[in-house]
N, CA, C and O atoms as CSV, one atom per row, in Angstrom:
chain,resi,resn,atom,element,x,y,z
A,1,MET,N,N,0.810,-1.172,-0.033
A,1,MET,CA,C,0.024,-0.001,-0.034
A,1,MET,C,C,0.870,1.212,0.069
A,1,MET,O,O,1.672,1.344,0.993
A,2,ALA,N,N,0.697,2.159,-0.920
A,2,ALA,CA,C,1.510,3.322,-0.976
A,2,ALA,C,C,1.243,4.260,0.108
A,2,ALA,O,O,0.081,4.538,0.406
A,3,GLY,N,N,2.271,4.781,0.734
A,3,GLY,CA,C,2.031,5.607,1.914
A,3,GLY,C,C,1.778,4.960,3.182
A,3,GLY,O,O,1.682,5.662,4.189
A,4,GLY,N,N,1.656,3.669,3.253
A,4,GLY,CA,C,1.481,2.874,4.470
A,4,GLY,C,C,2.761,2.761,5.272
A,4,GLY,O,O,3.848,3.034,4.762
A,5,LEU,N,N,2.638,2.366,6.498
A,5,LEU,CA,C,3.774,2.122,7.317
A,5,LEU,C,C,4.255,0.710,7.145
A,5,LEU,O,O,3.503,-0.250,7.310
A,6,THR,N,N,5.622,0.589,6.784
A,6,THR,CA,C,6.190,-0.666,6.650
A,6,THR,C,C,7.346,-0.703,7.732
A,6,THR,O,O,8.210,0.173,7.736
A,7,VAL,N,N,7.340,-1.698,8.613
A,7,VAL,CA,C,8.378,-1.784,9.620
A,7,VAL,C,C,9.322,-2.923,9.300
A,7,VAL,O,O,8.981,-3.894,8.624
A,8,PHE,N,N,10.557,-2.751,9.834
A,8,PHE,CA,C,11.588,-3.781,9.589
A,8,PHE,C,C,11.037,-5.071,10.298
A,8,PHE,O,O,10.454,-4.966,11.377
A,9,ALA,N,N,11.210,-6.200,9.734
A,9,ALA,CA,C,10.858,-7.497,10.346
A,9,ALA,C,C,11.841,-8.567,10.017
A,9,ALA,O,O,12.396,-8.548,8.918
A,10,LEU,N,N,12.100,-9.513,10.906
A,10,LEU,CA,C,12.999,-10.622,10.649
A,10,LEU,C,C,12.484,-11.854,11.344
A,10,LEU,O,O,11.668,-11.765,12.261
A,11,TRP,N,N,12.937,-12.957,10.927
A,11,TRP,CA,C,12.567,-14.220,11.529
A,11,TRP,C,C,13.277,-14.293,12.871
A,11,TRP,O,O,14.465,-13.993,12.987
A,12,ARG,N,N,12.504,-14.708,13.898
A,12,ARG,CA,C,13.186,-14.946,15.263
A,12,ARG,C,C,14.095,-16.081,15.183
A,12,ARG,O,O,13.727,-17.189,14.794
A,13,GLU,N,N,15.368,-15.787,15.576
A,13,GLU,CA,C,16.358,-16.788,15.385
A,13,GLU,C,C,16.018,-18.064,16.245
A,13,GLU,O,O,15.608,-18.015,17.405
A,14,GLY,N,N,16.234,-19.159,15.554
A,14,GLY,CA,C,15.888,-20.472,16.197
A,14,GLY,C,C,14.493,-20.904,16.120
A,14,GLY,O,O,14.165,-22.028,16.500
A,15,ARG,N,N,13.601,-20.008,15.614
A,15,ARG,CA,C,12.180,-20.377,15.536
A,15,ARG,C,C,11.612,-20.124,14.078
A,15,ARG,O,O,10.427,-19.854,13.878
A,16,GLU,N,N,12.546,-20.232,13.097
A,16,GLU,CA,C,12.189,-19.942,11.681
A,16,GLU,C,C,11.127,-20.947,11.288
A,16,GLU,O,O,10.154,-20.555,10.643
A,17,ALA,N,N,11.247,-22.198,11.629
A,17,ALA,CA,C,10.281,-23.247,11.257
A,17,ALA,C,C,8.880,-22.945,11.710
A,17,ALA,O,O,7.885,-23.317,11.088
A,18,GLU,N,N,8.855,-22.236,12.850
A,18,GLU,CA,C,7.478,-21.902,13.396
A,18,GLU,C,C,6.874,-20.679,12.824
A,18,GLU,O,O,5.722,-20.339,13.095
A,19,GLY,N,N,7.700,-19.977,11.984
A,19,GLY,CA,C,7.116,-18.807,11.306
A,19,GLY,C,C,7.011,-17.621,12.255
A,19,GLY,O,O,6.164,-16.753,12.044
A,20,VAL,N,N,7.800,-17.558,13.239
A,20,VAL,CA,C,7.868,-16.457,14.285
A,20,VAL,C,C,8.640,-15.279,13.709
A,20,VAL,O,O,9.835,-15.356,13.425
A,21,ILE,N,N,7.848,-14.108,13.540
A,21,ILE,CA,C,8.566,-12.872,13.003
A,21,ILE,C,C,8.660,-11.897,14.206
A,21,ILE,O,O,7.780,-11.770,15.057
A,22,THR,N,N,9.791,-11.253,14.173
A,22,THR,CA,C,10.104,-10.248,15.235
A,22,THR,C,C,10.113,-8.910,14.468
A,22,THR,O,O,10.754,-8.793,13.424
A,23,TRP,N,N,9.395,-7.908,14.997
A,23,TRP,CA,C,9.390,-6.581,14.443
A,23,TRP,C,C,10.490,-5.873,15.323
A,23,TRP,O,O,10.572,-6.013,16.543
A,24,LEU,N,N,11.287,-5.129,14.585
A,24,LEU,CA,C,12.396,-4.294,15.177
A,24,LEU,C,C,11.679,-3.196,15.927
A,24,LEU,O,O,10.696,-2.576,15.522
A,25,THR,N,N,12.347,-3.034,17.143
A,25,THR,CA,C,11.941,-1.824,17.953
A,25,THR,C,C,12.623,-0.652,17.345
A,25,THR,O,O,13.537,-0.814,16.536
A,26,PRO,N,N,12.165,0.645,17.748
A,26,PRO,CA,C,12.851,1.809,17.169
A,26,PRO,C,C,14.310,1.818,17.531
A,26,PRO,O,O,15.140,2.199,16.706
A,27,THR,N,N,14.653,1.416,18.722
A,27,THR,CA,C,16.105,1.359,19.077
A,27,THR,C,C,16.890,0.370,18.144
A,27,THR,O,O,17.991,0.680,17.691
A,28,GLU,N,N,16.290,-0.823,17.876
A,28,GLU,CA,C,16.959,-1.696,17.037
A,28,GLU,C,C,17.098,-1.191,15.543
A,28,GLU,O,O,18.073,-1.439,14.834
A,29,GLY,N,N,16.057,-0.491,15.181
A,29,GLY,CA,C,16.105,0.225,13.847
A,29,GLY,C,C,17.117,1.260,13.789
A,29,GLY,O,O,17.819,1.336,12.781
A,30,GLU,N,N,17.284,2.112,14.809
A,30,GLU,CA,C,18.279,3.084,14.940
A,30,GLU,C,C,19.721,2.439,14.855
A,30,GLU,O,O,20.598,2.973,14.175
A,31,ARG,N,N,19.922,1.360,15.513
A,31,ARG,CA,C,21.168,0.608,15.518
A,31,ARG,C,C,21.462,0.089,14.032
A,31,ARG,O,O,22.587,0.150,13.536
A,32,ALA,N,N,20.419,-0.393,13.415
A,32,ALA,CA,C,20.612,-0.942,12.064
A,32,ALA,C,C,20.920,0.127,11.080
A,32,ALA,O,O,21.533,-0.145,10.047
A,33,MET,N,N,20.529,1.313,11.352
A,33,MET,CA,C,20.713,2.474,10.439
A,33,MET,C,C,22.113,3.142,10.789
A,33,MET,O,O,22.571,4.023,10.062
A,34,GLY,N,N,22.729,2.728,11.841
A,34,GLY,CA,C,24.098,3.340,12.216
A,34,GLY,C,C,23.847,4.643,13.051
A,34,GLY,O,O,24.723,5.503,13.139
A,35,LEU,N,N,22.726,4.754,13.610
A,35,LEU,CA,C,22.407,5.990,14.421
A,35,LEU,C,C,22.533,5.649,15.974
A,35,LEU,O,O,22.405,4.472,16.311
A,36,PRO,N,N,22.761,6.552,16.859
A,36,PRO,CA,C,22.928,6.241,18.256
A,36,PRO,C,C,21.516,6.019,18.873
A,36,PRO,O,O,20.532,6.616,18.437
A,37,ASP,N,N,21.458,5.142,19.897
A,37,ASP,CA,C,20.197,4.780,20.557
A,37,ASP,C,C,19.454,6.156,20.994
A,37,ASP,O,O,20.050,7.116,21.483
A,38,GLY,N,N,18.149,6.102,20.757
A,38,GLY,CA,C,17.342,7.231,21.090
A,38,GLY,C,C,17.312,8.410,20.128
A,38,GLY,O,O,16.670,9.431,20.375
A,39,TRP,N,N,18.029,8.232,19.026
A,39,TRP,CA,C,18.109,9.315,18.028
A,39,TRP,C,C,16.757,9.879,17.579
A,39,TRP,O,O,16.619,11.082,17.357
A,40,THR,N,N,15.733,8.969,17.445
A,40,THR,CA,C,14.431,9.433,17.002
A,40,THR,C,C,13.429,9.563,18.140
A,40,THR,O,O,12.233,9.698,17.882
A,41,ALA,N,N,13.880,9.528,19.394
A,41,ALA,CA,C,12.923,9.435,20.543
A,41,ALA,C,C,12.254,10.787,20.825
A,41,ALA,O,O,11.191,10.820,21.445
A,42,PHE,N,N,12.838,11.871,20.397
A,42,PHE,CA,C,12.265,13.178,20.709
A,42,PHE,C,C,12.156,14.026,19.373
A,42,PHE,O,O,12.993,13.932,18.475
A,43,GLY,N,N,11.125,14.805,19.322
A,43,GLY,CA,C,11.014,15.735,18.132
A,43,GLY,C,C,11.857,16.990,18.287
A,43,GLY,O,O,12.603,17.175,19.249
A,44,HIS,N,N,11.689,17.863,17.254
A,44,HIS,CA,C,12.436,19.201,17.273
A,44,HIS,C,C,12.120,20.023,18.412
A,44,HIS,O,O,12.905,20.878,18.824
A,45,ASP,N,N,10.872,19.769,18.993
A,45,ASP,CA,C,10.438,20.581,20.137
A,45,ASP,C,C,10.703,19.897,21.510
A,45,ASP,O,O,10.262,20.377,22.555
A,46,GLY,N,N,11.416,18.797,21.467
A,46,GLY,CA,C,11.774,18.161,22.746
A,46,GLY,C,C,10.756,17.170,23.257
A,46,GLY,O,O,11.046,16.462,24.221
A,47,ARG,N,N,9.597,17.081,22.675
A,47,ARG,CA,C,8.557,16.259,23.221
A,47,ARG,C,C,8.688,14.838,22.596
A,47,ARG,O,O,9.026,14.662,21.426
A,48,PRO,N,N,8.404,13.876,23.442
A,48,PRO,CA,C,8.640,12.421,22.963
A,48,PRO,C,C,7.813,12.090,21.666
A,48,PRO,O,O,6.692,12.561,21.474
A,49,VAL,N,N,8.415,11.291,20.840
A,49,VAL,CA,C,7.826,10.887,19.545
A,49,VAL,C,C,7.212,9.415,19.680
A,49,VAL,O,O,7.754,8.563,20.383
A,50,SER,N,N,6.123,9.198,19.003
A,50,SER,CA,C,5.491,7.865,19.183
A,50,SER,C,C,6.210,6.800,18.475
A,50,SER,O,O,6.864,7.075,17.469
A,51,VAL,N,N,6.132,5.558,18.947
A,51,VAL,CA,C,6.792,4.448,18.314
A,51,VAL,C,C,6.563,4.363,16.856
A,51,VAL,O,O,7.473,4.074,16.079
A,52,ARG,N,N,5.274,4.629,16.458
A,52,ARG,CA,C,4.919,4.509,14.993
A,52,ARG,C,C,5.629,5.660,14.209
A,52,ARG,O,O,6.126,5.423,13.108
A,53,ALA,N,N,5.679,6.872,14.755
A,53,ALA,CA,C,6.397,7.968,14.108
A,53,ALA,C,C,7.967,7.681,14.005
A,53,ALA,O,O,8.652,8.075,13.061
A,54,ARG,N,N,8.414,7.008,15.002
A,54,ARG,CA,C,9.894,6.734,15.016
A,54,ARG,C,C,10.180,5.721,13.821
A,54,ARG,O,O,11.051,5.906,12.971
A,55,GLN,N,N,9.354,4.665,13.874
A,55,GLN,CA,C,9.539,3.631,12.775
A,55,GLN,C,C,9.410,4.233,11.425
A,55,GLN,O,O,10.214,3.921,10.546
A,56,LYS,N,N,8.387,5.130,11.190
A,56,LYS,CA,C,8.162,5.773,9.934
A,56,LYS,C,C,9.406,6.650,9.531
A,56,LYS,O,O,9.844,6.642,8.380
A,57,ALA,N,N,9.946,7.400,10.537
A,57,ALA,CA,C,11.110,8.163,10.295
A,57,ALA,C,C,12.383,7.309,9.858
A,57,ALA,O,O,13.170,7.670,8.983
A,58,LEU,N,N,12.471,6.175,10.558
A,58,LEU,CA,C,13.593,5.296,10.244
A,58,LEU,C,C,13.433,4.662,8.843
A,58,LEU,O,O,14.422,4.416,8.152
A,59,GLY,N,N,12.222,4.411,8.449
A,59,GLY,CA,C,11.864,3.737,7.213
A,59,GLY,C,C,12.097,4.698,6.058
A,59,GLY,O,O,12.357,4.247,4.943
A,60,ASN,N,N,12.013,5.995,6.278
A,60,ASN,CA,C,12.181,7.067,5.380
A,60,ASN,C,C,13.505,7.606,5.297
A,60,ASN,O,O,13.743,8.631,4.659
A,61,SER,N,N,14.425,6.918,5.954
A,61,SER,CA,C,15.777,7.475,6.037
A,61,SER,C,C,16.842,6.657,5.306
A,61,SER,O,O,16.515,5.563,4.845
A,62,ILE,N,N,18.003,7.075,5.177
A,62,ILE,CA,C,19.072,6.312,4.592
A,62,ILE,C,C,20.103,5.981,5.731
A,62,ILE,O,O,20.318,6.793,6.631
A,63,ALA,N,N,20.742,4.745,5.661
A,63,ALA,CA,C,21.530,4.343,6.665
A,63,ALA,C,C,22.826,5.176,6.647
A,63,ALA,O,O,23.407,5.423,5.590
A,64,LEU,N,N,23.263,5.602,7.850
A,64,LEU,CA,C,24.431,6.443,7.961
A,64,LEU,C,C,25.653,5.966,7.201
A,64,LEU,O,O,26.242,6.726,6.432
A,65,PRO,N,N,26.026,4.759,7.401
A,65,PRO,CA,C,27.184,4.311,6.612
A,65,PRO,C,C,27.028,4.402,5.175
A,65,PRO,O,O,28.018,4.631,4.480
A,66,CYS,N,N,25.822,4.236,4.636
A,66,CYS,CA,C,25.613,4.482,3.153
A,66,CYS,C,C,25.891,5.885,2.739
A,66,CYS,O,O,26.634,6.165,1.798
A,67,ALA,N,N,25.223,6.817,3.530
A,67,ALA,CA,C,25.433,8.243,3.248
A,67,ALA,C,C,26.907,8.728,3.337
A,67,ALA,O,O,27.379,9.583,2.587
A,68,GLU,N,N,27.556,8.123,4.287
A,68,GLU,CA,C,28.987,8.528,4.488
A,68,GLU,C,C,29.839,8.013,3.244
A,68,GLU,O,O,30.772,8.667,2.776
A,69,TYR,N,N,29.445,6.830,2.777
A,69,TYR,CA,C,30.140,6.220,1.618
A,69,TYR,C,C,29.984,7.066,0.343
A,69,TYR,O,O,30.915,7.349,-0.411
A,70,ILE,N,N,28.610,7.466,0.174
A,70,ILE,CA,C,28.295,8.302,-1.010
A,70,ILE,C,C,28.932,9.608,-0.922
A,70,ILE,O,O,29.473,10.095,-1.915
A,71,MET,N,N,28.902,10.234,0.254
A,71,MET,CA,C,29.429,11.566,0.315
A,71,MET,C,C,30.977,11.586,0.239
A,71,MET,O,O,31.546,12.595,-0.178
A,72,ALA,N,N,31.650,10.520,0.625
A,72,ALA,CA,C,33.069,10.366,0.453
A,72,ALA,C,C,33.406,10.364,-1.052
A,72,ALA,O,O,34.391,10.968,-1.476
A,73,GLY,N,N,32.537,9.644,-1.880
A,73,GLY,CA,C,32.845,9.715,-3.281
A,73,GLY,C,C,32.629,11.106,-3.942
A,73,GLY,O,O,33.354,11.555,-4.829
A,74,VAL,N,N,31.589,11.713,-3.430
A,74,VAL,CA,C,31.319,13.185,-3.902
A,74,VAL,C,C,32.506,13.998,-3.638
A,74,VAL,O,O,32.948,14.732,-4.521
A,75,LYS,N,N,33.087,13.915,-2.418
A,75,LYS,CA,C,34.104,14.626,-2.030
A,75,LYS,C,C,35.404,14.398,-2.911
A,75,LYS,O,O,36.118,15.344,-3.242
A,76,GLU,N,N,35.652,13.168,-3.246
A,76,GLU,CA,C,36.733,12.839,-4.027
A,76,GLU,C,C,36.624,13.358,-5.481
A,76,GLU,O,O,37.607,13.771,-6.096
A,77,GLU,N,N,35.362,13.314,-6.004
A,77,GLU,CA,C,35.137,13.891,-7.287
A,77,GLU,C,C,35.335,15.371,-7.306
A,77,GLU,O,O,35.839,15.886,-8.304
A,78,LEU,N,N,34.989,16.069,-6.317
A,78,LEU,CA,C,34.982,17.487,-6.276
A,78,LEU,C,C,36.460,17.953,-6.064
A,78,LEU,O,O,36.847,19.056,-6.451
A,79,LYS,N,N,37.214,17.105,-5.467
A,79,LYS,CA,C,38.712,17.377,-5.218
A,79,LYS,C,C,39.507,17.043,-6.481
A,79,LYS,O,O,40.691,17.365,-6.585
A,80,GLY,N,N,38.798,16.354,-7.498
A,80,GLY,CA,C,39.479,15.978,-8.782
A,80,GLY,C,C,40.446,14.816,-8.544
A,80,GLY,O,O,41.397,14.590,-9.293
A,81,GLY,N,N,40.150,14.086,-7.452
A,81,GLY,CA,C,41.073,12.912,-7.223
A,81,GLY,C,C,40.747,11.802,-7.917
A,81,GLY,O,O,40.022,11.880,-8.909
A,82,LYS,N,N,41.264,10.597,-7.461
A,82,LYS,CA,C,40.924,9.299,-8.078
A,82,LYS,C,C,39.427,9.084,-8.118
A,82,LYS,O,O,38.775,9.369,-7.114
A,83,PRO,N,N,38.852,8.623,-9.156
A,83,PRO,CA,C,37.401,8.371,-9.199
A,83,PRO,C,C,36.967,7.369,-8.155
A,83,PRO,O,O,37.575,6.305,-8.037
A,84,TYR,N,N,36.035,7.646,-7.469
A,84,TYR,CA,C,35.531,6.822,-6.340
A,84,TYR,C,C,35.225,5.333,-6.788
A,84,TYR,O,O,35.485,4.373,-6.062
A,85,SER,N,N,34.700,5.229,-7.938
A,85,SER,CA,C,34.305,3.873,-8.433
A,85,SER,C,C,35.591,2.968,-8.574
A,85,SER,O,O,35.524,1.739,-8.575
A,86,ASP,N,N,36.703,3.640,-8.688
A,86,ASP,CA,C,37.942,2.757,-8.881
A,86,ASP,C,C,38.565,2.388,-7.522
A,86,ASP,O,O,39.552,1.652,-7.511
A,87,ILE,N,N,38.046,2.855,-6.382
A,87,ILE,CA,C,38.605,2.593,-5.073
A,87,ILE,C,C,38.296,1.256,-4.672
A,87,ILE,O,O,38.683,0.832,-3.583
């Protein structure tokens, strides 16, 4: 469904045959994205953010290691150095 909430899910280790699925908590999602624990816990106004809003924010973001990798390539290109694709 377009615009719907999709949360990270994975098989519960050791219970795959039973079909047990574990939904990641916001903290687990933050860790998977390379963010510090609690990164999405509060809004810009300092008020707590709901679990649903935190999961949505994580789902609409890019993992920090991926962003760092891409930006390092942009930096190399702007410096006129070795093409990043050759590294």
